[in-house]
N, C-alpha and C positions, 0 to 999 in steps of 0.2 A: 471654478468646476468644471462650467461649458470648454473653456479650451481642452483641459487634461480630457474628457473626452475626445474633444476634434483631435485633440493627438493620437491618441490611444487608435482612433478609429482609422488615422490615415498611417498609421505606421500596421494597423494590421490589411489593407488596402497593400498599403506596400509589399509586405510580406506575403502575403497571396500574389501580386503581378510576378514577385522576382521566386515565388515556387512555380507558378507557370512555368515563366517563363525558361527556366531550369529545368524543368519535366519536358519541356516542348527543345529544350538544348538538344537532350539527352535523347530524343525521338532521333532530332535531326543528323546528329552525330551516328549516329545506329544504322540509319536508312544509307548514307554517304557513304561509310566503310561497306556496305554493300553491295553490289554491282546489281542493282536492280535491272535486268533486261529482263523486258518482258513481251521478246519474241516466244510465243510458243512454240514448243518441239515437238517432234512430231511423234507417235508410239515408236516407230523405227529408230529415230536417235536416240531415243531414252532406252529401249530394250540393246540399241547398239552399244551404248556406253555400259549400260550393266553390263553386259559380256565380255565385254574387252576389260572391265577390271576384274572379273572371275577369271578372266584367263594368267592374267599381271599376278592377280594377290591370292586369287583361290576361295576371297570373303567379298560378301558385298555391303555394305552398309549405306543408309541414305544420309547417317549424318556424313559422309563422307561424299557425298552428290555435291553438285552448284546449288544454288540456289534457283535457277532458271532451271534447273531439272527436275530440281522437286518441286516446284510447283505448277510444272509440266504436269509432271507425274499425277499431282493431284488434281491438277485439271482433267484430265483423260478419266481420274478415276470418281466422278460427281462429284469433286471437290471434297471428301470427304478428310479428314485429317486425325490420325492419330495420337495425341499426346502423350507421350511418359512422363510424372514432374513427380518432384522431391525436392527434399534440402538436402539431398547429395545424390551420385549414382544410387545408391545400394539402398536409398531412401525408398523402396516402390513397392509397402504393403500403408494399409488405412490404421495401421496401429500407429503412425506419426499423427501426434497433437497439433503439426503445423500444417498437413493434409490441406484439412478445408480453407486455411485462408490461403494457400499457394494456390488452389483451383479456382476462388475468385479471382487470385489476382490472376491468371491468367483469361479465364475468362471475361476480366474489362479489358483485358487489351485486347481482346478479340475487338469485343463489343462497340470501343473506340476507336479501334482503327478499320474497319470493312465499312467499305463506301456503298457497298449492296450491300439494299436491305435483304434480309431474309427470315422467313418467319420461324424458323428455326437457328439458336446456334451452336445449342448443346443436343447429343443427339444421342449419347449415351455416357451414365457416370459409372464407371464401375465401384461394387460394394465391398468389394476386399483389395485390390490394387492401388495405386495411383494412376490407374489409366483415364481420362476423356474422348471421345469421338467428337468432333466438332467439324460443320461447313464453315471453309474460309475457302473465297473466292481471290482477295487483293495478297500479292505477291510480297508486298510492303510489312503485312500483317506478322507473314511464316517471317521475314525476317529481324523483325522485332523477337518475336517466338525464340527464334534462336538464337540470339545475344541474353537471355531472360536466363542467369542460372539455377533459377527453379526446375529448366529444362531437362529434361534425361535425354527426351528422344523427343522428333517431330516428324512424324511417317505420312505417306498418301496411305490412305487405308482401307482402299478399293480398287487400285494399280492390280491390273490381269494380267500378267507379263505372257504369258503361254496363251492368251486370246488372242491378245494383240500380235504374237509371234506370229499364229495362224492366219489372221488378217492379214498380214504383209507378206504372205505368201514365203516364208521362212519355214514352215513346217506344213506338211500337208495332213496332218493327224491333228482333232482335237485333243486338248490333257483331259477329259473323262476318257476317253476312246485309249487312249496308250498310259496308262496309267494305274493298272490291273488290275482293271475292273473286268466284270465277265460270271456269267453263270454255268459256262462249260462244265461238263463232268468230264471222266477220261479212266478206261477201266486202266489197271497198273499190269505190267509186268509182273511175270514171277520171280524174276532177277533181281525188284528192286523193293522187294521188301522182306521177311520172315514173319510166320504166322507163331506165335505166343500164346499162352492160355488165357483169358478162358478162348478168345478166338477173335485176335488181336492183330494186325499187320503191321510192324514194327518198320518202320522206312528204313533204308538203307543206309543214308548216311547217320544215320543213331550210334551207327557201330563205329564208323571214324570216330567218334570222341568217346566211346564209351557209355556212353549212354544207359543201355542194358544191363551190363553190370551195375554202373551205383543204382540202378534200382532195387543189385540188393541191399543196399542202404537206406535209400530213401528215395521215396515218391514225390514230395513238397508237401505233404499233410499237413495242415497247418499255416500253412502261407499261403497269401493273399495276393495271386497279379491282376494288377488295372491294366487292358489293355485299349487303350486309343486308337481308334484308327475308324471304319467307313457306318460299323455298327456287328452285329449277331445276326444269320440268317433264320427267318422264323421258321423256316421251314427242316431244321438240322434241331431233329431230337434232341442230339446226341451232346449237345451243345443248349442246353435247354431242359425239358422235362425229363429227357433220361440223361444227363449228367452226371446222375448218380447209375453208370449201368458197367456189369462185370466186377473187375476186379477195384475200381474207383467207390468208394463211400464214401459217409459223413460231410459230403462236401458243399460249398455252395455256387450259385451262378446270382448276378443280378446283372441288370443290364437300363444302360440310362442312356437318353439323348441330349444334347448340347447341341447340335447342330439346327442351324434355320433356313429353309429353301428357301429362299423369297427373295425377287430383288432388289426389294424395299431396306434399307440398313435400319430402320425405325422397325421393323417386324421384330419379336421376340419373341411366338411360338415355333418351337421347336417341332421336329416332324419324328418323333417319336428313337428307339433305341434299334431299331430294323435294320438291316443290310440291304442296301438297295445298290451294290455296288459288285460285292464278294469278295471282295480283297478284306474285310475285316473278317468274315467267317475264315477265310485261312489262316490269316494272325493266331486268333486265338484257340483254333483245332491246334496246328502244331504247338503251344504252348500248354497247354490244359486239354487236348481230347479225352477222355477215357480207355482205362484199359478193356475195350469191348469186348461183346459176345456176340458182334455182329457182321467179326469179319472186316471191319474197316480201321481204318492206318490210328494209331494211339498218337499221344500227346507227349511231350517231354516230362512235365509236371504233371502225372494223368491222376494225382492224387488233390495237386491244390485248388483253392481254388479261383472262383474268377469275376472281375467285374468289368462290365466292356463297358464300353461309353461310344455314342457313334458320333463323330466330333464335326467330321467332313461327307462329304459326296465323296470323294475320292481321294489319291493319295497325292495330290499335286496342292496343298494349301494356299491355293490360289481364290484372293476374292476376302469380302468383309465378314461374312456370314464365317467362311471356314477357318479363317485363323481365330476369331473369337470364340467357335465352336470349342476350337483345339486349347486357347487359354482357360477355358471356362472349363473343361478336364481337368487340365493338370491341378487345378486348384480345388476342384471336388476332390480328386484323388488325395492332393495333398493334405485335405482336411479329413480324410477317411484313416484312421487312425490302425485302422484292418490290414492295410495295405500297405505291403513291402516293396514291390518292385512294380515298377512301371514299363511299357512294354510301349512303344511308338514307328511302327513303319512308315509313317510318312513323313513330306516335308517340302521346304523349296529352296529355291537357286542362293533366296538371298534373306538376309538375318530380316525378323520381324520382332518389334519389341515389344507387343503383348505376349508372342510368345516363350518370348525369350524370359517375360515378368512371370508366367504362368510357372517355367523349368526350373527356375529359380527358388520360386514359390513353393513345390512340392522336393526340393532339393533339401530346403532350408527345415525341412520337416521331415527330413530321413530316408526317404523315400530314393529307391539304388532304380536312375533309368538308362535305358537302353534306348537308343534312337538308329532307324538306317540311315546306315553311308552315303547308301545313293544304289538307286537301281535304273539304269540308263533306258532311254526313250530314245526317238526321233530326235526330239527338243532337249534333252540332258545330256547327249554323250558330250560335251566338251564341260562337264561339269564336274570339281573334285568333289570330296566330301559333299556334301549336302548340310542348310538348316536343320531342325538344328544341333542334330550328331557331328557338330563342329565345337560346340558348346563342354568347355570344362566342367562345367555341371553333367553332363550326360557322358554313355558310354558308349561310342560309336560300333559298329560291326558291319562284316562285308561276307560276301561268300566267294567260296574259290572251287577250282576245280579237283575234279579229283586225281588224285596221283603224288607225284614225289615234287617235294620245292612248291613255292607259292604262284599262284598262275590266277587271275583274280577271274569269276566264272564271266561267259560272254557278256553279262546284262550290268556287272554291278562296279562300281567306284570304289579305288583306294587312294588315300594320302596319308601327311602324317598323322594326322588326329583317327586314323583308326586304333581301337585298342584291341578289337580280336576277329578272326574270320572264323566261320562256320562251313566247311564240302557241303556244297550246292549241285552243281553241275556231278554227272556220270562221265570217265573219260572215253567211256564205248556208245553210247549210244545218246548221249548228252542231255538224259534226261534228269531234272530235276526235283524237289523231297513231293511224297507221297502226300496228300492232306485229304481231309473230308471236305465232301464238296459244298457246296451253298443247298446241294438238294438233299433229302433224305435216302439214306442206302446207297448214294453213288462218293467217287471218290475223284482225285484232279490230281496233276501235278502243278508243282505252284514254286519256284524260287526265289535267284536272286537276294537280296540285301535285306528283303524284309521277311523270309522267311529264315532268313539268320540273326535276326532279331528277334524275333519269337524265340527263335531255338536256344540263344546265349538265355535269355528271359528265364526259360526256364530251368534252363540249369542253374541259374543260380536261387531257385525256389528248388533246388533239390538241396543246396547247397546251406540255406539257413532253413530248412526245416532239419536239416541236421546240427545246425548249431542256433536253435530260436533265439538264444541270447544275445548273438552277436550283432555288433551297427551295420550297417555299411560298408561302411570301410575295410571292416574285416572280412565281409564276404567277398568284396573286388580282390582284395587284395588276395586269398583262396582261389579266386579263378584267373588271377596274375601268375598266382605259382605253380596254376595246375596246367598253365598254356606250353605249347611245347618250344617257344621261342626266350622265355622266361628264362634270365634276368633280362636280358638285350629286349629293345623295340625295336621290331624294325619300320624303315621310313613310310613304306606303304599299307603295311599288314598288322602293325600293334605287334600283342605278345604273340598273336598265333593262333593255331587249333588250341579250345579248351579238354584238357581230359577230365571227361565228367567224375570217372569211376575214382581218382585221384583228388581230385577236388571233394569229395564228400566223408575221402577216410580222415 
């Protein structure tokens, strides 16, 4: 009996030895296959690598970066790493029963292989999507995770490309100062609008898409548009207490905030729904401003409902909290059964996995998502169509100049993933579209692919209100069929300008 016990114990110890040896062998094999070059790349070297890839392929994903580049970027981003996991590339929702086990597996790899002690390994665990944010300092840990079949993507969670561009002297303007923010107001030229009852100004470019004629059939009533941007001004009552004004009635406006204005990644308190940039106010006004009696510009879908999310501080989705805020806004709108359309006039020059997951989450719930193709600044004029507009789950929109043919507006992007265009720039004066200003009873001119996107979202609301039983695919097909270049798709301008009057027939 004693011999049998000894034999069993010996076999158990032997089995444990071989098990541990096999695990170490696999780990060593993975590390040997990776190029563990621990020379830290500078932010200039990383940015130059990103720009080089964009110039060659038009898109940049961290999965295609070298291990050295990925590790260096995390080092320059406070060691924050975002990991998307799942049993497959399409397993990105917590609905999967395997999610908890995979998450623990990944965290164990990190804890077992990090040589530097850290009080915090796990910063954030998403309650809806298969995403965790962690602290990783060792390059070897990243190498092991990259080889794990359950890791969908692994990315720097707080790498600030544009901040580093400025610090390196590549551009002289900050991302916030050149990204569409501003509280300016400007009086409108009488040639840039037409006054209609009860006393609203119709922007000149609405007529280029036959939007006023479309209003004879549909005004967007019963449709809810979700706008993901920098929020809505508390100083503009036509997007608040006077949302039902003039010929606009029986509709609702809701405002939320998912942006955390903090340098600390573990901070969770948002700074509310109010716009502190000005860009979000212009976008919500373009899509849904009332057909008012105050002598101010009207929105495309002036009887549609509005749900606004302050998801970022400005249009450049750079940094941990802005990217997380946008992801959470997509999830929030995805879970809102009343929302049909999502409009986002923000983006980044490279892919962000967590935002991609948020877009896919909303798309899977039947939302029709419009994204801006890109508006150039001093530091993005080398980029084609930006992320997430290049995703297949989104509808990409850009702006063009007034006149015959298709010529992109002075600061707009174009490319093969563009789906529609909106006339945004006057041929004579160069003026863009009249919109409500940040402040009460004031107006402004705002253009680019941002306003083009909000305009197209509004047209989609007119179509859906006319056909409330339709799916997003049916609405999108109708928009395509009503566009000037259909059935052909131009390599830079998609299906071209939508004729709203034809779209609502």
